[in-house]
C-alpha positions as CSV (number, residue, x, y, z in Angstrom):
1,M,103.8,112.5,112.3
2,K,105.0,115.9,111.1
3,Y,108.7,116.7,111.1
4,G,110.5,120.0,111.8
5,L,113.6,121.1,110.1
6,L,115.9,119.4,112.6
7,A,114.5,116.0,111.7
8,I,114.8,116.6,108.0
9,L,118.4,117.8,108.4
10,A,119.3,114.8,110.4
11,V,118.3,112.5,107.6
12,M,120.1,114.6,105.0
13,A,123.2,114.5,107.1
14,V,123.5,110.8,107.4
15,P,125.2,110.1,104.0
16,G,127.8,112.8,104.8
17,V,129.5,110.6,107.4
18,A,132.1,109.7,104.8
19,Q,134.8,108.5,107.2
20,A,132.5,106.3,109.3
21,Q,133.9,102.9,110.3
22,A,131.3,100.4,111.2
23,V,130.1,96.8,111.1
24,Y,126.5,95.9,110.5
25,P,124.7,94.2,112.3
26,I,126.0,96.3,115.1
27,D,127.6,95.3,118.4
28,R,125.2,93.4,120.8
29,A,122.7,92.7,118.0
30,T,120.4,89.8,118.7
31,I,119.7,87.7,115.5
32,L,117.2,85.0,114.8
33,S,118.9,81.8,113.5
34,G,118.2,81.5,109.8
35,A,116.9,85.0,109.4
36,K,118.4,87.0,106.6
37,F,120.4,90.2,107.0
38,D,123.0,92.2,105.1
39,F,126.4,92.1,106.6
40,K,128.4,95.2,105.8
41,I,131.8,96.6,106.8
42,E,132.5,100.2,106.3
43,L,136.2,101.1,106.3
44,P,137.5,104.6,107.1
45,K,139.6,104.9,103.9
46,I,140.5,103.0,100.7
47,I,141.9,99.6,101.6
48,A,142.6,96.9,99.1
49,Q,140.5,93.8,99.5
50,K,143.6,91.6,99.9
51,D,144.5,93.5,103.0
52,I,141.1,92.9,104.6
53,K,140.5,89.9,106.9
54,V,137.1,89.1,108.4
55,T,136.6,86.3,110.8
56,I,133.6,85.1,112.9
57,N,134.5,83.1,115.9
58,G,138.0,82.6,114.3
59,E,136.6,81.2,111.1
60,D,136.3,82.7,107.6
61,A,133.2,85.0,107.7
62,E,132.0,83.9,104.3
63,K,131.7,80.3,105.5
64,I,129.7,81.3,108.6
65,L,127.4,83.7,106.7
66,G,126.8,81.5,103.7
67,G,127.7,84.1,101.0
68,S,130.6,85.9,99.3
69,F,131.8,89.4,99.9
70,S,131.2,92.1,97.3
71,Y,134.1,94.6,97.5
72,I,133.6,98.3,96.8
73,E,136.8,100.1,96.5
74,K,135.3,103.6,96.5
75,E,131.8,103.5,98.0
76,D,129.6,106.0,96.3
77,G,132.6,107.5,94.7
78,G,134.2,108.5,98.0
79,D,137.6,107.8,99.5
80,A,136.5,104.8,101.6
81,S,136.0,101.1,100.9
82,S,133.4,98.7,102.0
83,L,132.5,95.0,102.0
84,I,129.0,93.6,101.9
85,I,127.3,90.2,101.8
86,R,123.6,90.5,100.9
87,S,121.1,88.1,102.5
88,A,123.5,86.6,104.9
89,A,122.3,84.2,107.6
90,I,123.6,82.2,110.6
91,A,122.2,78.7,111.1
92,N,123.3,77.9,114.6
93,A,122.3,79.6,117.8
94,G,125.1,80.9,120.0
95,D,127.4,83.8,120.7
96,Y,129.5,85.2,117.8
97,V,132.5,87.5,117.7
98,V,133.1,89.3,114.5
99,D,136.7,90.5,114.0
100,V,137.7,92.9,111.1
101,R,141.3,93.6,110.4
102,A,142.1,96.0,107.5
103,G,145.5,97.7,107.5
104,D,145.7,99.8,110.6
105,F,141.9,99.6,111.1
106,S,140.3,97.0,113.4
107,K,136.8,96.5,114.7
108,T,135.2,93.8,116.8
109,V,131.5,93.3,117.5
110,K,129.6,90.6,119.3
111,W,126.3,89.1,118.2
112,S,123.9,86.8,120.0
113,V,122.1,84.4,117.7
114,F,119.0,82.7,119.1
115,G,117.0,79.7,118.0
116,T,113.5,78.8,118.9
117,P,111.5,75.7,119.9
118,A,110.7,73.2,117.3
119,Q,107.0,73.4,117.7
120,K,104.7,76.4,117.3
121,Q,103.2,77.6,120.6
122,A,100.8,80.0,118.9
123,K,98.9,79.5,115.7
124,N,98.1,83.2,115.2
125,I,99.5,86.5,116.4
126,I,97.5,89.7,116.5
127,F,99.9,92.6,117.0
128,L,98.0,95.8,117.9
129,L,100.1,99.0,117.8
130,G,98.7,102.2,119.3
131,D,100.9,104.8,117.6
132,G,102.2,107.1,120.3
133,L,100.1,105.3,123.0
134,S,101.0,106.7,126.4
135,V,99.6,106.2,129.8
136,A,97.6,109.4,129.7
137,H,95.9,108.3,126.5
138,R,94.7,105.2,128.2
139,T,93.6,107.1,131.3
140,G,91.8,109.7,129.3
141,A,90.1,107.1,127.1
142,R,88.8,105.2,130.2
143,I,87.4,108.3,131.8
144,M,85.9,109.7,128.7
145,S,84.4,106.3,127.7
146,K,83.5,104.8,131.0
147,G,83.4,107.6,133.5
148,N,84.6,107.7,137.1
149,V,82.3,108.0,140.2
150,E,83.6,108.7,143.7
151,G,87.1,107.8,142.7
152,K,86.4,104.4,141.0
153,A,86.3,103.8,137.3
154,S,82.8,103.0,136.1
155,G,84.2,100.6,133.6
156,R,87.3,99.1,132.1
157,L,89.0,99.3,128.8
158,A,89.6,96.1,126.9
159,M,93.3,96.5,127.2
160,D,93.0,96.8,131.0
161,D,92.3,93.1,131.2
162,L,95.3,91.8,129.3
163,P,97.2,89.9,132.0
164,A,100.8,90.1,130.9
165,M,102.7,93.4,131.1
166,A,106.1,94.8,130.5
167,F,107.8,98.2,130.1
168,I,109.4,98.6,126.7
169,G,112.5,100.7,125.9
170,T,112.2,102.6,122.6
171,A,115.6,104.2,122.0
172,S,117.2,104.2,118.5
173,T,120.7,103.5,117.5
174,D,121.4,107.2,117.1
175,S,119.2,108.8,119.8
176,I,117.3,108.2,123.0
177,A,114.4,109.9,121.3
178,A,112.8,107.7,118.6
179,D,110.2,107.9,115.9
180,S,107.6,105.4,114.5
181,A,110.0,104.1,111.9
182,N,112.8,102.7,113.9
183,T,110.6,101.7,116.8
184,M,108.1,99.7,114.7
185,S,111.1,98.3,112.7
186,A,112.6,97.0,116.0
187,Y,109.4,95.1,116.7
188,M,109.2,93.7,113.2
189,T,112.9,92.8,112.7
190,G,114.5,92.3,116.2
191,H,117.2,94.8,115.2
192,K,117.6,98.3,116.5
193,S,117.8,101.1,113.9
194,A,118.0,104.9,113.5
195,V,115.4,107.6,113.4
196,N,113.6,107.5,110.1
197,A,114.9,104.1,109.1
198,L,112.7,101.1,108.2
199,G,114.2,97.6,108.2
200,V,117.8,98.7,107.6
201,Y,120.8,99.7,109.6
202,A,121.6,103.4,108.9
203,S,124.9,103.3,107.1
204,R,126.8,105.8,105.0
205,A,125.2,104.7,101.7
206,K,123.9,107.7,99.7
207,N,121.0,105.7,98.2
208,T,118.3,105.4,100.8
209,L,117.4,102.0,99.5
210,E,120.9,100.5,99.7
211,H,121.5,100.4,103.4
212,P,122.1,97.0,105.1
213,K,118.7,95.3,105.3
214,Q,117.1,93.4,108.2
215,E,114.6,90.8,107.4
216,T,111.1,91.5,108.8
217,I,108.8,89.0,110.5
218,A,106.5,89.1,107.5
219,E,109.3,88.2,105.1
220,I,110.4,85.4,107.4
221,V,106.8,84.1,107.7
222,R,106.3,84.4,103.9
223,R,109.6,82.6,103.1
224,N,109.3,79.8,105.5
225,T,105.7,79.1,106.3
226,K,102.2,78.9,104.8
227,M,100.8,81.4,107.3
228,S,98.8,84.4,106.1
229,I,99.8,88.0,106.7
230,G,97.6,91.1,107.3
231,V,98.2,94.8,107.7
232,V,95.5,97.2,108.9
233,S,96.0,100.9,109.5
234,G,94.0,104.2,109.4
235,S,97.1,105.9,108.0
236,E,98.6,105.6,104.6
237,L,99.7,102.0,104.2
238,Q,103.1,103.4,103.2
239,D,103.4,105.3,106.5
240,A,106.1,104.2,109.0
241,T,104.2,101.7,111.1
242,P,102.4,99.6,108.5
243,A,105.4,99.9,106.1
244,A,107.7,98.5,108.8
245,V,106.0,95.2,108.5
246,V,107.6,94.7,105.1
247,G,109.8,97.7,104.2
248,H,113.5,98.6,103.8
249,T,114.6,102.2,103.5
250,R,116.8,104.7,105.3
251,R,114.2,107.3,104.6
252,R,110.6,106.6,105.7
253,A,109.3,109.2,103.2
254,D,110.2,106.8,100.4
255,K,106.5,105.9,100.2
256,A,106.3,105.2,96.5
257,E,109.3,103.0,96.7
258,L,107.9,101.1,99.7
259,M,105.1,99.8,97.5
260,A,107.6,97.4,95.9
261,D,108.3,95.9,99.3
262,F,104.5,95.4,99.9
263,F,104.2,93.7,96.5
264,N,107.2,91.5,97.1
265,V,105.7,90.1,100.3
266,K,102.1,90.3,99.2
267,P,100.3,90.3,102.6
268,E,97.0,88.5,102.1
269,V,95.1,91.4,103.6
270,L,96.0,95.1,103.2
271,L,93.5,97.6,104.5
272,G,94.0,101.4,105.0
273,G,94.7,104.7,103.2
274,G,97.4,105.7,100.8
275,S,95.8,104.8,97.5
276,A,97.7,107.7,95.9
277,Y,100.9,105.6,96.0
278,F,99.2,102.6,94.4
279,L,98.1,104.5,91.3
280,P,100.3,105.4,88.2
281,K,101.3,109.0,87.7
282,T,98.8,109.4,84.9
283,T,95.9,108.9,87.3
284,A,94.6,112.0,89.0
285,G,95.7,112.3,92.6
286,S,98.6,109.9,92.1
287,K,101.8,110.5,94.1
288,R,103.9,108.2,92.0
289,K,106.5,109.3,89.4
290,D,106.2,106.2,87.3
291,D,103.6,104.3,85.4
292,I,103.3,101.3,87.8
293,D,99.7,100.5,88.7
294,Y,99.8,98.5,91.9
295,V,96.0,98.2,92.1
296,T,96.1,96.3,88.8
297,K,99.1,94.3,89.9
298,F,97.4,93.2,93.1
299,R,94.2,92.4,91.2
300,E,96.2,90.3,88.8
301,A,97.7,88.5,91.8
302,G,94.2,87.4,92.9
303,Y,93.2,90.2,95.3
304,V,89.6,91.4,95.7
305,V,89.7,95.3,95.9
306,A,87.4,97.3,98.1
307,T,87.1,101.1,98.2
308,S,84.3,101.7,100.7
309,D,82.9,100.2,103.9
310,E,80.1,98.4,102.1
311,E,82.5,96.9,99.6
312,L,84.8,95.8,102.4
313,A,82.0,94.1,104.3
314,K,80.9,92.3,101.1
315,A,84.4,91.3,100.1
316,A,85.2,89.9,103.6
317,R,82.0,87.8,103.5
318,E,82.2,86.6,99.9
319,T,85.8,86.5,98.7
320,N,87.2,83.0,98.3
321,T,90.7,84.0,97.1
322,G,91.9,84.7,100.7
323,K,93.4,88.0,99.3
324,L,91.9,91.4,100.1
325,L,93.1,94.9,99.3
326,G,91.1,97.7,100.8
327,L,92.0,101.3,99.9
328,F,89.7,103.9,101.4
329,H,91.5,107.2,101.1
330,P,94.3,108.7,98.9
331,G,96.1,109.8,102.1
332,N,95.5,109.2,105.8
333,M,92.0,108.2,106.7
334,D,89.9,110.6,108.7
335,V,90.1,110.3,112.5
336,T,87.3,108.7,114.5
337,L,85.8,112.0,115.9
338,D,85.6,113.5,112.4
339,R,84.5,110.3,110.7
340,K,81.8,109.1,113.1
341,F,80.6,112.2,114.8
342,L,81.5,115.6,113.5
343,K,81.6,114.7,109.8
344,K,84.5,117.0,109.4
345,G,87.9,116.7,107.7
346,T,87.6,115.0,104.3
347,V,84.5,113.0,105.3
348,G,82.4,114.9,102.8
349,K,84.7,113.9,100.0
350,F,85.2,110.3,101.3
351,P,82.0,109.5,103.2
352,N,82.3,105.7,103.2
353,Q,85.5,105.1,105.1
354,P,85.4,102.1,107.5
355,G,86.9,102.4,110.9
356,T,89.8,100.4,112.5
357,V,87.3,98.0,114.1
358,E,85.5,97.3,110.8
359,M,88.8,96.8,109.0
360,M,90.0,94.5,111.7
361,Q,86.8,92.4,111.6
362,A,87.2,92.0,107.8
363,A,90.9,91.1,108.2
364,L,90.1,88.4,110.8
365,N,87.3,87.0,108.6
366,V,89.7,86.5,105.7
367,L,92.9,85.5,107.6
368,S,91.2,83.0,109.9
369,R,90.3,80.8,107.0
370,N,94.0,79.7,106.7
371,A,94.5,76.5,108.7
372,E,98.2,77.4,109.0
373,G,97.4,80.5,111.0
374,F,98.3,84.2,110.5
375,F,100.2,87.3,111.6
376,L,98.1,90.4,111.7
377,M,99.3,93.9,112.5
378,V,96.6,96.5,113.4
379,E,97.6,100.1,113.9
380,G,95.7,102.8,115.8
381,A,97.5,105.4,113.7
382,S,95.8,108.7,114.7
383,I,96.5,108.6,118.4
384,D,99.9,109.9,117.4
385,K,98.8,112.0,114.5
386,M,96.4,114.0,116.7
387,S,98.8,114.1,119.7
388,H,101.4,115.9,117.7
389,P,99.2,119.0,117.1
390,L,98.0,118.8,120.7
391,D,94.4,117.9,119.5
392,W,93.6,115.9,122.6
393,E,89.9,115.1,122.0
394,R,90.7,113.6,118.6
395,A,93.6,111.6,120.1
396,L,91.5,110.3,123.0
397,V,88.5,109.3,120.8
398,D,90.9,107.4,118.6
399,T,92.3,105.7,121.6
400,I,88.8,104.5,122.4
401,E,88.4,103.1,118.9
402,F,91.8,101.4,119.2
403,D,90.6,99.8,122.5
404,K,87.6,98.5,120.6
405,A,89.9,96.8,118.2
406,V,91.6,95.2,121.2
407,A,88.2,93.9,122.3
408,E,87.7,92.4,118.8
409,A,91.0,90.6,119.3
410,Q,90.0,89.3,122.7
411,A,86.6,88.1,121.3
412,F,88.5,86.2,118.5
413,A,90.8,84.6,121.0
414,K,87.9,83.2,122.9
415,T,87.2,80.9,120.0
416,H,90.8,80.7,118.9
417,P,92.8,80.3,122.2
418,D,95.9,79.5,120.2
419,T,96.2,83.3,119.4
420,L,98.8,85.5,121.0
421,I,97.5,89.1,121.4
422,I,100.1,91.9,121.9
423,V,99.0,95.5,122.6
424,T,101.6,98.2,122.8
425,G,102.8,101.6,121.6
426,D,105.8,102.4,119.5
427,H,106.8,105.5,121.5
428,T,105.1,107.9,123.9
429,H,104.1,111.5,123.9
430,G,104.7,114.0,126.7
431,V,101.1,114.3,127.6
432,S,99.4,114.4,131.0
433,I,95.9,114.8,132.4
434,I,96.0,117.2,135.3
435,G,92.3,117.7,136.2
436,T,89.3,119.3,134.5
437,I,88.3,122.4,132.7
438,D,85.0,123.7,134.1
439,D,83.1,126.3,132.1
440,S,80.8,127.0,135.0
441,K,83.6,128.6,137.1
442,P,83.3,132.4,137.1
443,G,85.4,134.7,135.1
444,E,86.5,135.2,131.6
445,E,90.0,133.8,132.0
446,M,90.0,130.2,130.9
447,R,93.1,129.5,133.0
448,E,90.9,130.1,136.1
449,K,88.5,127.4,134.9
450,V,91.3,124.7,135.2
451,G,90.6,122.6,138.2
452,T,93.3,120.6,140.0
453,Y,93.2,118.4,143.1
454,A,89.8,118.7,144.8
455,E,88.8,121.5,142.4
456,A,89.0,119.1,139.5
457,G,86.0,117.0,140.5
458,F,84.8,114.7,137.8
459,P,84.1,115.3,134.1
460,N,80.5,115.2,132.9
461,Y,80.9,113.2,129.7
462,A,77.8,110.9,129.0
463,D,77.3,107.9,126.8
464,S,73.5,107.7,126.5
465,D,73.5,105.3,123.6
466,G,76.0,102.9,125.1
467,D,78.3,102.8,122.1
468,G,81.4,103.4,124.3
469,Y,82.0,106.9,122.9
470,P,81.0,110.1,124.7
471,D,77.9,111.7,123.2
472,R,79.9,115.0,123.1
473,V,83.4,116.0,123.7
474,D,82.6,119.6,124.3
475,V,80.9,119.1,127.7
476,S,81.0,121.8,130.3
477,R,83.4,120.0,132.6
478,R,86.0,118.1,130.5
479,L,89.5,116.7,130.9
480,A,92.3,119.1,131.2
481,V,95.0,117.6,129.0
482,F,98.3,119.3,128.3
483,A,101.6,118.5,126.7
484,N,105.0,119.1,128.4
485,N,106.5,120.1,125.0
486,F,105.1,122.5,122.4
487,P,105.8,125.2,119.9
488,D,104.4,128.7,120.3
489,Y,100.6,128.3,120.2
490,Y,97.4,129.7,121.6
491,E,95.9,127.4,124.2
492,T,92.1,127.7,123.9
493,F,91.2,125.2,126.6
494,R,88.5,123.9,124.3
495,P,87.9,121.0,121.8
496,K,88.5,121.9,118.2
497,L,85.2,121.0,116.6
498,D,85.7,122.6,113.2
499,E,88.9,120.9,112.1
500,P,92.0,119.4,113.7
501,F,94.1,121.8,115.6
502,V,97.0,123.6,113.8
503,P,99.0,125.1,116.7
504,A,101.8,126.8,114.7
505,V,102.4,128.2,111.3
506,Q,105.5,129.4,109.5
507,N,106.4,133.1,109.3
508,E,108.5,134.9,106.7
509,K,111.7,133.8,108.5
510,K,110.6,130.1,108.1
511,Q,110.1,129.9,111.9
512,Y,107.0,128.4,113.4
513,V,104.9,130.9,115.4
514,A,101.6,130.7,117.2
515,N,98.7,130.3,114.7
516,E,96.7,133.5,115.1
517,A,93.5,131.8,113.8
518,Y,93.0,130.9,117.5
519,K,94.1,134.3,118.9
520,N,90.6,135.7,119.4
521,V,89.0,132.6,120.9
522,P,87.6,134.0,124.2
523,G,90.1,133.2,126.9
524,A,92.8,131.9,124.7
525,V,96.3,132.2,126.1
526,L,99.5,132.6,124.2
527,R,102.0,129.9,125.3
528,I,105.6,130.5,124.4
529,G,107.1,127.2,123.2
530,N,109.8,125.2,124.8
531,L,110.8,123.6,121.5
532,P,113.1,125.1,118.9
533,K,111.5,127.5,116.4
534,D,111.6,124.9,113.6
535,A,109.1,122.7,115.5
536,D,105.5,123.0,114.3
537,T,104.0,120.5,116.7
538,G,104.7,118.6,119.9
539,V,107.3,115.8,119.8
540,H,107.6,112.3,121.1
541,A,108.7,111.5,124.6
542,V,111.5,109.1,125.7
543,D,109.3,107.4,128.3
544,D,109.0,103.7,128.2
545,V,105.8,102.3,126.6
546,I,103.6,99.8,128.2
547,L,103.1,96.4,126.5
548,Q,100.3,94.1,127.5
549,A,99.5,90.6,126.1
550,Q,97.5,87.5,126.5
551,G,97.7,84.0,124.9
552,P,100.5,81.5,124.2
553,G,103.9,82.9,125.1
554,S,102.5,86.1,126.7
555,E,104.2,85.1,130.0
556,R,107.5,86.1,128.5
557,F,106.4,89.7,128.6
558,R,107.4,91.0,132.1
559,G,109.7,93.6,133.7
560,Y,111.7,95.7,131.3
561,L,112.4,94.7,127.7
562,E,113.9,96.3,124.7
563,N,111.5,96.6,121.7
564,T,113.7,94.1,119.9
565,D,112.9,91.5,122.5
566,V,109.3,91.6,121.4
567,F,110.3,90.3,118.0
568,R,112.1,87.5,119.8
569,V,109.0,86.4,121.7
570,M,107.0,86.4,118.4
571,A,109.6,84.4,116.6
572,E,109.7,81.9,119.5
573,V,106.0,81.3,119.7
574,L,105.9,80.8,115.9
575,A,109.0,78.6,116.0
576,L,110.6,80.7,113.2
577,G,114.1,79.7,114.2
578,S,113.6,76.0,114.5
579,G,115.8,73.4,112.8
580,S,113.6,72.8,109.8
581,L,113.1,76.4,109.0
582,V,116.7,77.3,109.5
583,Q,117.7,74.6,107.1
584,K,115.3,76.0,104.6
585,A,116.7,79.4,105.1
586,Q,120.2,78.3,104.2
587,K,119.1,77.1,100.8
């Protein structure tokens, strides 16, 4: 997603909390037994190590955590001390009280450590994440794809038939409003975190890579099992959602640095965009500042590399290494509407990009050869990326493609019933469908063509070839989709067929104002924004997301859950906190 000045300043301001006093993991953390985490104590001033006492349930903390403290008298050269144990772990499930006494400073936090059954309940997990997926996206995709006649849907989305359902809370440690980094990180680690953070607690450390780490499910799977791991996304692989599967940084923009986390874990399948961060700085188009060539490093590690849809299909059929790296764009891959239908965006330059469905099919082909099972994360990235700029047709068509990926998962599960399928969003958008826009209504004012209640009627999308996508999105009676938050922009009431919508641009005062490129579109209306002037697009909503699931363990998803609870269900069905794995983790 794009970020305005406020978000950037928020990240820059974090290291300045020089007098913070904190314990990480934080109060009320839920921790998988045997999982690794960094235990850090930040003191409000300089305190000698001899004057610091740390106990857990009344015992010496080092004994419980299986490591020794490193003492920093002046953290980052400041006037405050800290203690840290890297890669700590707790073997036994139960409730733990952490008590810190240091001079006149004291702090107490409580943790809940959970174990898991001894036997795996699921062999495989397919975790499908629709970035920014909101109820309106689903409703719009269903109407656009299937139609609605006399008040009844003419068809169902694949995700409509997933039996288990829960509402998921998405708030971060520093805000009720979250981003893709901390929300996906919560799913992948079981720990809450702050906006812009991946796999770490946001501490006062100045180095974005030195914040207290939280072990991800991919790292736990890699360290303790022989299962395979896959990551599929239409975004840059270093973007927040895919990077959260393996990554650790306070600053999600550390994309070049996140490559090291990918290579440390080495998921057997990596498919998506972001090749610019794999290539050394001497290669044209590289976004690295060093000479590391990750394409070569992955090749040397046994990976088959594909750079087009044809190469991907061939590699998925023929590779016998069980390792596949597919890089199809230096940045984010083109969205479905541009790639499949309009041939806009960068499709002319990169004409052979596979879609999310094709990448997922290839991933399942490779991963399913492992008799030990797999964990696969598939992201529908551009639902979010097109919702930010209020480009609803592109967002909804990408939702349809994401649902087709859900259908692929369901088809796989029919022959592999020991597969848990999870479909969810990471956060929502403030988007609603209020009716239709009907070009046949009289008058030049496009506002008068918006139909609500009985005046809305039904859209006239058609799917003559039966591919599940509308033949056209610029039909004469189309969905009226609007955001409840926006910068200044010109509402055109029409699909943007030439290129993705750019609602606002910066003026000489560095404020975002309505993009006058749309000013003279017939019937366009200037909307005065309700966001601060440093916002260039719409923003995320705080609404709960909907999670649906099927397969072993899916019955645990019900009612209201925190996003960290989803990690717990996955850990339980894979038995990642069982006795044998915990013993291994302690070594």
